[in-house]
N, C-alpha and C positions, 0 to 999 in steps of 0.2 A: 298419695294425691297432693298436689299443690294446694296451698291454703291461701285464698285471696281474701284476707281479712278486711281489706278496704271496701268490700261489698256488703259488709254486715249492715242490716237496716237499723235505723234509729227508731226510737219509740213512736215518733209521730208517723213515720211511714207504716209501721205495723198497725197502728190504730186505724189509719185511713183505709188500708187495703184489706182489713180483716173484720168480719162480722160474726156475731154469735148466733147460733141456731136457737130458735125459740123452744121453750118447753123441753129442755134436755132431760136425759135420764137422771135419776136421783142417786144412783150408785155407779160403780166403775163401768166405763164403756169398754167393751171387749172387741168389737169389730165395727168397721164402717165400709159400706159398699154402695156404689152408685149404679143406677140403672144403665144398661148399655146404650140406650137410645133416648133418654130424657133426663132432665135434671131432677131426678128423684133420688133421695139419699136415705138409706136404711142404716140404723144403728142397733146393735145388740148390747145388752148390759147385764150386770148382776142385780140391778135395780131393787134396792131396799130389802135384800134377802136376809139381812140381819134381823129384821122384824117380821119375816114371813110367817113363822109359827104363831106369833102373837096375833097377827092379822087374821089368820085362818081360824083361830079359836074364837075370835071376836065376830066371826062371820063377815069380815071385811074382804073386799076384792083386793087381789095383789096388783101392784102397779105393773104396767106392761113392760116387759123386758125387750121388746122389739118395737121400734118406732120408725115411721116413715115421714119425711118432709118433702114438700115441693119447694125448689129453690129457683129464684129468678136469676137471670144473667148478672144482675147487680148484687147478688148475694143475699137478697131478702128471702127469708124462709117462712113457710107456713106448715104447721102440723097437719098431716093428711090422714094417717091411719095408725093403728097400734094393735098389737096382739101379744100373747104371752105363751110361755112354757110353764111347767110346774116348778122348775128350778132355773138357776142362772143360765143364760144363753151365751155361747162363746164364739159363734161364727155365723156368717151369712154369705149368700151369693144369689145372683139373679139368673133367670133363664134368658135365652137369647132374645126373646121378643119383649122382655121388660115388663111382663104382666104378672110374673110369679117370682116369689122370693123363697129360698130355702134357708132354714135356720136349724142349727144344732146346738146341743148344750149338755148340761150336767145331768139332765133327766135321761140321758142315753138315747134320745130320740132325735130324728130329723123331721121337721114339719115343712109342708108345702103351703105357702100363704098366697092365696089368689087375691090380688088387690081389688079386682072389680067387684067381688062379693064380700071381701073382708072375712073369708072363711079359711080355716086351716085344716089339714089332715096329715096324719103321720104317714110318711112314705119310706122311712128307713129306721133302723135301730142297731145299737151296738150293746156290748156287755159292760161298757164303761162310758165315760163322758165323750161326746163327739167334739173334737177340737177343730176340725176343718171340713168344709164342704166346697165342692166345685161342680158346676154343671158343664157337661161336654156336649154341645149341640151337634158336633160332627158325628157323635156316636149315639146320640139320644140317651145318654147315661148320666147319672149322678154318681160322683165318687166322694166317699167320706173317709176321714181318717180319725182314729180314736185312741184314747188312752188304754183301750183293751188290746193294743199292739196288733191291730189289723187295719188294712185298707180294704174297703168294700165298694163294689160297683153295683148300681141299682138301675134296673129298667122300671120306670115309674108305673108301668102297667102290671107289675108283679109285686107281691108283698115280700118276696124273698130275694136276697142278694144274688145277682148273676154270678159273682165270684167274690170270695173272701181271701185276701192276700195276707199271709202271716208276715209280720215285721219283727225285727230284732228287739224293739222296745216301743214305748209310748210315742204317739205322734205329737210332736211339738210344733211343726211347721210344714206347710204344703203350698205348692204353686203348680198350677195347671194351665198350660197354653198348648193345646193339641198340636202335634203329637207328643209334646214333652210334659211329663209329670215328674216333679221332684218332691221328695218327702224327707224331712229331717226328723229324727227321733231322738229320744234320750240316749245318753252315752255317745253323742256326737256322730251317730250314723247318718249318712246321706245316701238315699236310694234313688236311682234314676230309672224311670220307666219310659219305654217307647210305646205309646198307646196303640200302635199298629199291632202290638203283641202284648196286651195289657196284663196278662197273667204271668208274665215272666219279668224278673228284675233285669234291666239292661246293664246296669252298672251299680256297684255298691262301693262307697269309699268312706274313709274317716273324714270328718269335716276338716277343711284346711285351717280352721281356727282351733285354738287349744281349749276353749271353754264352751259351755253349754250353748247350743243353737237356740236362737229366739225366732228367727225369720228366714225363709228362703223365698226368692222372687226370680222368676225366669226372665232371661233377656227377651226383648220383643222379637228378635230373629231366631229364638229357640236354639241357639248354639251353646247356651250355657246358662248360668244362674248366679245370683248374688246370695251370700250367706251373711247374716248378722248374728252376733253373739252377745253374751252378757258382759264381755270384756271391753266394750267400746271399740270394736273392730269389725270391718267388713271384708269378705273375701270375694274377689271376682274370679269365677271358675268356669272353664269350658268343659263340655261333655267329652269331646273326642280327644284321643291321645295326641293327635298331630297338632293340637292347638294349645297344649299345656304350657308352651313358652309364653303365652299371653296372659297367664294367670298371675294375679298379685293380690296382696292384702293392703289395707290402709287403716289407720287409726282415726277415730271420730268419737264424738260425744264424750269428751274428756275435758276436765277443767283442772289444770295443774296435776296434782296427784290423785284427784277424784276421777274414777272410771265408772261409766254408766252403761247400762244395757242398750243395745240397738233393738228397738221393739218393732219397727215397721220400715219397710222399703217398698217404694212404688215407682214404676216407670211412667214417664210422661207419655201419653198416647200419640203425640205428634212428633216431638223432637227426639225421643229415645233416650233422653237424660233421665236422672232419677232423683228421688228424695230419700233421705233417711230421717227417722224421728226416734227420739230416745228417752230414757228415764231421766235425763237431765232437763227435760222440758223444752228442748230445742229441736228444730228441724233445719235441714240443709238441703240444697240442691247441688247435684254433682254431675260430672261428665266422665264416664269411665274410659272413653276412647282417648280423650286428651289428658286424662288423669289429673283433673283439677276440680276444686270446689268452685261452683259458680256463684253461690250465694249462701251466706250464713245469716240466720234470723235470731232475733233476741229470744232468749229462753223464757218460757212461761214459769209460773210458780209451782208447778207440779209436773209429773211425768206425762209424756205423750205415749199412750199404749197402742194407738192405731191411727192410720191415715189412708187417704185415697184421693186420686185425681178423678174428676168427672170425665165424661165421654170425650170431650174435646180438649181437655187439659187446661181450661180457663179458670177452674176453681179447684183449689187444694183443700180438702176437708181433713181436719185432725181433731182428736179428742184430747182434752186435758183432764186427767183423773188418775187415781191411784192404779199402779200397774203390778202391785204385789212383789216388786223386785226386792223389797226390804222385809217381806214376810207379814203375816197377819198382825203381829204384835205392834207394828208401826202404822197400822191403819185405824184411823178414827173417822167413822162415817159421819159424825156430826160436823167435822171441820174440813173434810176432804173436798176439794172443788170437783165439780163435774160439769164440764163445758164441752160443746162441740163448736169449733170455729171454722170459718170459711175464709180462706185467703185468696184474693183475686190475683191470679198468676200473670206476671208480665213477661213478655218474650225476652226482655233483657235479663231476666233472672234465670230463665230455664233453658234458653236456646244455646246449643253447643257453640263454642267459639275456639279460635285458634289458641293453642297454648302459648303463653307469653315467653319471649326469648329470655334465656338466662345469661347474665353477663359473667 
């Protein structure tokens, strides 16, 4: 990818265009997801799990690991609702109507959170932590990926999985845009499913990248997907063999000899360009079709573990908190920042443009 460093924002621009979410989690943020039809933002987190046992013994309530905010078009946030699991929560997604949130976590459960009543109920379970969840309105099914090395499909009217798909290893990444479902597991496996035949693997490949997969994100047109890894690199990969000549990889989230994980990739819902966010605390906007970076933003003082565009792409939400890329020994909950920031997206930053001519 071409690198247009002249488009990097200065500190003043970043402060003007970015606002902090009020009452953020007090521990590492694990996922961010927007409602499909309103400016409601949900975050999941580890929230103060280091003190969980002590709080239980003292008869104290645990802080909520799932929080919801209402966000104005100007980026002002208001805490709306909150709920909890027994253990850290790793993932979240919305149903199509935007009135229910599904959350999964280290308690091996998936809960359905009905916002109108602020009530939760368990709707799915695994034999190990639930790493990813996705709701498929086209099939009225919930799909869950776990560290128990299975992918499971759930009809919410039944307590048992409709199908449990064995996988070669733990689920690390997942992206679902019907009919394309892509799963990244440990040991660099990438599995592609055609949801018109969800009980069969359509294609299995080794990751185009040499190191551990952190994130996969499907193209809006469902012809392929992006893969991000711990080595500061992204792969642009197409599903069908007759499009393999369009595949390529590019470096990102690097600073001289320092290489950082690519933690999050999100496509803009209008322009089809995309963002990457990484352990270096930076996020960037890119255009895969013209193979160029559209905008580079000033790095925060801690990693960005997750990010997401809202329904019309006018707001880019990202968390600044520890991402565990340097292990538990480098985590200090007393000093680690935990913020969720809202960046007002400008068309000039994210809209695709013609690749500059090279002399």
